[in-house]
C-alpha positions in Angstrom: 123.9 122.7 125.8 120.7 121.0 127.0 118.1 119.8 124.5 114.7 121.6 124.5 112.0 120.1 126.6 109.7 117.6 125.0 106.4 119.1 123.8 103.1 117.5 124.9 100.2 117.0 122.6 97.0 118.9 123.4 94.6 116.9 125.6 92.0 116.3 122.8 94.7 115.1 120.4 96.2 112.8 123.0 92.8 111.4 123.8 92.1 110.5 120.2 95.5 109.2 119.2 96.2 107.1 122.3 92.9 105.1 122.6 91.9 102.5 120.1 88.2 103.3 119.5 88.5 107.1 119.1 91.5 106.6 116.8 89.7 104.0 114.7 86.7 106.4 114.5 89.1 109.2 113.3 90.4 106.8 110.6 86.9 105.9 109.5 86.0 109.6 109.2 89.1 110.3 107.3 88.7 107.3 105.0 85.0 108.1 104.3 85.4 111.9 104.0 85.4 111.6 100.2 81.9 110.1 100.4 80.1 112.2 102.9 81.7 115.6 102.9 80.8 116.6 99.3 77.4 115.1 99.6 76.5 117.2 102.5 76.7 120.4 100.4 75.0 119.3 97.1 72.9 122.4 96.7 75.9 124.7 96.7 77.9 123.6 93.7 81.0 125.7 94.1 81.3 125.0 97.8 80.6 121.3 97.2 83.4 121.2 94.7 85.8 122.9 97.1 84.8 120.5 99.9 85.3 117.6 97.5 88.9 118.6 97.0 89.3 119.0 100.8 87.7 115.6 101.3 90.0 113.9 98.8 93.0 115.4 100.6 91.7 114.2 104.0 91.1 110.7 102.5 94.7 110.6 101.1 96.1 111.4 104.6 94.6 108.2 106.1 97.6 106.0 105.4 99.8 108.7 107.1 97.7 108.5 110.2 98.4 104.7 110.5 102.2 105.3 109.9 102.2 108.0 112.6 100.3 105.7 115.0 102.9 103.0 114.3 105.8 105.4 115.1 104.1 106.6 118.3 102.3 103.5 119.6 103.9 100.5 118.0 102.7 98.1 115.3 100.5 96.1 117.7 98.4 99.2 118.6 98.3 100.3 115.0 97.1 96.9 113.8 94.3 96.9 116.3 93.3 100.4 115.3 93.4 99.3 111.6 91.3 96.3 112.2 88.7 98.3 114.1 88.6 100.9 111.4 88.3 98.3 108.7 85.3 96.9 110.5 83.8 100.4 110.7 84.4 101.1 107.0 82.9 97.7 106.1 79.8 98.5 108.1 79.6 102.1 106.7 79.8 100.8 103.2 76.7 98.7 103.6 78.0 95.5 105.3 80.6 94.9 102.5 83.6 93.0 104.0 85.6 93.4 100.8 85.7 97.2 101.3 86.9 96.7 104.9 89.5 94.2 103.8 90.9 96.6 101.1 91.0 99.4 103.7 92.8 97.1 106.1 95.4 96.0 103.6 96.0 99.2 101.6 95.4 101.9 104.2 96.3 100.0 107.3 98.9 97.2 106.9 101.0 98.8 104.2 101.5 102.1 106.0 102.1 100.2 109.2 104.9 98.2 107.5 106.3 101.5 106.1 106.2 103.0 109.6 108.0 100.0 111.1 110.7 100.4 108.4 111.1 104.1 109.0 111.1 103.7 112.7 113.9 101.1 112.7 117.4 102.2 113.5 118.7 104.2 110.5 115.3 103.7 108.9 115.2 107.1 107.4 118.7 106.7 105.9 118.3 103.3 104.2 118.8 103.2 100.5 116.1 101.7 98.2 116.8 98.3 96.7 118.9 98.6 93.6 118.2 96.3 90.7 
């Protein structure tokens, strides 16, 4: 029996996830969604509250984006995207390099390391370290 044919990503998704700058912009938007999405609807309290929950969910998916980038494009590409997005977050936070550094380490480097571990042979089947 032959395996099913490989599925292709839609053109827009492929454009964003295979180029460094658009992918970094997506990561900046996802990371900062908890700041700008609820603030855009301040006059409508219930809608702003619902969008705040959505924004927190989008914000929490940012590390997953970097892990997926690592699995698909390698750790070199993912580290470049993480560095670009850390610069973008630092600029968006008012020229604060500490915010960008925290984004780089916690939302970029750690998920990239996890993606490398999971992408290794038998990475999904490894047991956790037992003490």
